[in-house]
C-alpha positions, 0 to 999 in steps of 0.5 A, spaced: 516 902 789 522 897 791 526 897 785 528 905 785 531 905 792 535 898 790 537 902 783 539 908 787 543 904 791 547 900 786 549 907 782 552 909 789 556 903 790 558 903 783 560 911 784 564 909 790 567 903 787 569 908 781 572 913 786 576 908 790 579 905 784 581 912 781 584 914 788 587 908 788 590 908 781 592 915 782 596 914 789 599 907 786 601 911 779 604 917 783 608 912 788 610 908 783 613 913 779 616 917 785 619 910 787 622 909 780 625 916 779 628 915 786 631 908 784 634 911 778 637 917 782 639 913 788 642 907 783 646 912 779 648 916 785 651 909 788 654 907 782 658 914 782 659 914 789 662 907 789 667 909 783 669 915 786 670 912 793 674 906 790 678 911 786 680 916 791 681 910 796 686 907 790 689 914 789 690 915 797 693 908 798 698 909 792 700 916 795 702 912 802 705 906 798 709 911 794 712 915 800 714 909 803 717 906 797 721 912 795 727 911 800 728 904 797 727 907 790 732 912 791 737 907 794 736 902 789 733 897 794 728 892 791 727 887 796 725 893 801 720 895 796 718 888 795 717 887 802 713 894 803 708 891 797 707 885 800 704 889 806 698 890 801 696 882 803 692 885 808 688 889 803 683 884 800 681 888 794 688 889 792 690 884 786 697 887 784 702 892 785 708 894 782 714 899 782 717 902 776 723 905 775 723 912 771 726 908 765 720 904 765 723 897 768 720 893 773 723 895 780 718 890 785 712 887 784 706 884 788 701 879 786 695 876 790 695 869 789 702 869 786 701 871 779 699 877 775 700 880 768 703 886 769 702 891 764 708 895 761 710 902 764 705 908 763 705 915 765 700 917 770 693 918 767 688 917 774 684 911 775 682 907 769 676 902 770 676 895 765 671 890 767 671 888 774 678 891 775 680 898 777 688 900 775 692 906 777 699 909 774 701 914 779 708 917 779 712 917 786 715 924 787 720 926 793 723 933 793 720 935 786 724 929 783 720 923 780 723 917 783 719 912 779 711 910 778 707 905 782 702 901 779 696 898 783 690 894 781 684 893 785 677 889 784 672 893 782 665 889 783 660 894 781 655 889 778 654 885 785 654 891 788 648 894 783 645 887 784 644 888 791 642 895 791 637 893 786 634 887 790 633 892 796 630 898 792 625 893 789 623 890 796 622 897 798 618 899 792 614 893 793 612 894 800 611 901 799 606 900 793 603 895 798 602 900 803 600 905 798 594 901 796 592 899 803 592 907 805 588 909 798 582 904 800 581 908 806 582 915 803 576 919 802 574 926 800 573 928 807 579 926 810 584 929 804 584 936 807 586 933 814 591 928 811 594 934 807 595 938 813 599 932 817 603 931 811 605 939 810 607 939 818 611 932 817 615 936 811 616 942 815 619 938 821 623 934 816 626 940 813 626 945 819 628 939 824 623 943 829 619 938 833 614 944 836 610 944 830 603 941 831 598 939 825 591 943 826 585 938 828 579 940 823 574 934 825 572 930 831 572 923 827 578 918 826 582 923 822 582 928 828 584 922 833 590 921 828 592 928 828 592 928 836 596 921 835 601 925 830 601 931 835 603 926 841 608 923 837 611 929 835 611 931 842 614 924 844 619 925 839 621 932 840 623 930 848 627 924 846 631 927 840 632 933 846 634 927 851 638 924 845 642 930 843 644 932 851 646 925 852 650 925 845 653 932 848 655 929 855 658 923 851 662 927 847 665 931 853 666 925 857 670 922 851 674 928 850 676 928 857 678 921 857 682 922 851 685 928 854 687 924 860 689 918 857 694 923 853 696 926 859 698 919 862 702 917 856 706 923 856 707 923 863 709 916 862 714 917 856 717 923 860 718 919 866 722 913 862 726 919 858 728 922 865 730 915 868 734 913 862 738 920 862 739 919 869 741 912 869 746 914 863 749 920 867 749 916 874 754 911 870 759 917 868 762 919 875 763 912 877 769 911 872 773 917 875 772 915 882 774 907 881 781 910 878 782 915 883 781 909 888 786 905 884 791 911 885 790 911 892 791 904 893 797 904 888 801 910 891 804 913 897 805 920 894 801 925 898 800 929 892 797 924 888 793 921 894 790 928 895 788 929 888 785 922 888 781 925 894 779 931 890 776 927 884 772 922 888 769 928 892 768 932 886 764 926 882 761 924 889 758 931 889 756 930 882 752 923 884 749 926 890 746 932 885 743 926 880 740 922 886 737 928 888 734 929 881 732 922 881 728 923 888 724 929 885 718 925 883 715 932 880 721 933 875 720 925 873 713 926 871 714 933 868 721 930 864 725 936 866 731 937 870 732 943 875 738 948 873 741 951 879 745 957 877 751 959 882 758 962 882 763 957 879 770 957 876 770 954 869 777 950 870 773 946 876 767 944 871 772 942 865 776 938 870 770 935 872 768 933 865 775 931 864 775 926 870 769 923 867 771 922 860 779 920 862 778 912 863 775 912 856 780 917 853 786 912 856 783 906 854 783 908 847 790 911 847 787 918 845 792 924 847 788 930 850 790 937 850 786 942 855 787 950 854 784 954 859 785 962 860 791 964 865 786 968 869 781 964 873 774 965 869 768 965 874 761 963 871 754 964 873 751 957 871 749 950 874 756 946 875 753 939 874 749 941 868 755 944 865 760 939 866 755 934 863 755 938 857 763 938 856 763 931 858 758 929 853 762 933 848 769 929 850 765 923 850 763 923 843 770 925 841 773 920 844 768 915 842 768 917 834 776 918 833 780 912 831 785 909 837 791 914 838 787 920 836 788 927 838 782 931 842 783 938 844 779 942 849 780 950 848 776 955 852 777 963 851 774 969 853 771 974 849 768 980 852 763 977 857 762 970 854 766 964 854 767 960 848 769 953 849 771 948 843 772 941 843 775 938 837 778 932 834 781 928 828 776 923 828 771 922 822 766 927 825 758 928 824 756 926 817 749 930 815 746 928 808 
């Protein structure tokens, strides 16, 4: 009577052990195959991605360096090109670089460590991998003209990268197999369906990013508790994901606002500097005619000359008062703009103010100035200070860039309702390449 029950128990234990072994074998085999396939796919992707990234980075670097050295090739400045190539010292992966002329001659070189065997000139063929080195020949083109060819050699350490990647993947595989073996011990037929339901829910959540999905509870045992815990975790993750997304949006908005504020501050500071620099330059212009006029007053007793000098001082002083008003207008400083105040003004007075401003420079360089104005008075609707600045700047450029003892002329003619003012000189002029 005692043998049968013990025999049945041993049979049941053998069956249970067989089922556990089969379940474990299936889980482990499936996990291993999936991990091997994933490893091969990820490794292949990593190799292709590394090659594409390094090649693209080398081509981009060649474009940048080629564009920078193009002027050196055009004007035959090998030292400048070598200085540009020397900046590649900051790129630790760059082993060597060279610039070739269209004839295939070395124009400038750079080698990390001081030595490198530079290959003969070759036409562009894209990045080429040779052992642990990635090389590139790329033409330097500017305005549809080939100025030369750039050669770059970079380290291509794919083997150590693959070794590191394999080490990580092997570690992940071992850990995954251990976890799968542990889980398979607890797998039983009664928990397969609930677990599959949880798995299906998890897959949908990963694909749809919908954390409102819930796994259906079908049992009241530990698997049911697992389902409840899984659903509670989904609720927690959903809330935290929503909070994180809201925080990211707020952070992005704050970052954009700060960037906009910083840009506005920089622009205002730049406009202020430009505005003040321009006014500082313009404030000096009226001083020279005022000093000359004071010299005339001190050196002569002729009432006509004295009256003319007073007129010059009065005109230039009014000019300075207007410039100081611009300087004191803080709103225009921050905007970097000058106010244009149009009013009826006579052309000859404006031109005379400009001539008074430039006359010290003309006399110091012994230039002969000829001013030709219409016989009848010409009245304009314009800003006399700004218009005088325009004419004085033109006359100042003519005086500055004309050889000593040159000829400078200002001619004003009336054409219909328009006044045409021409400033000419016999200097070198403005060259434009």
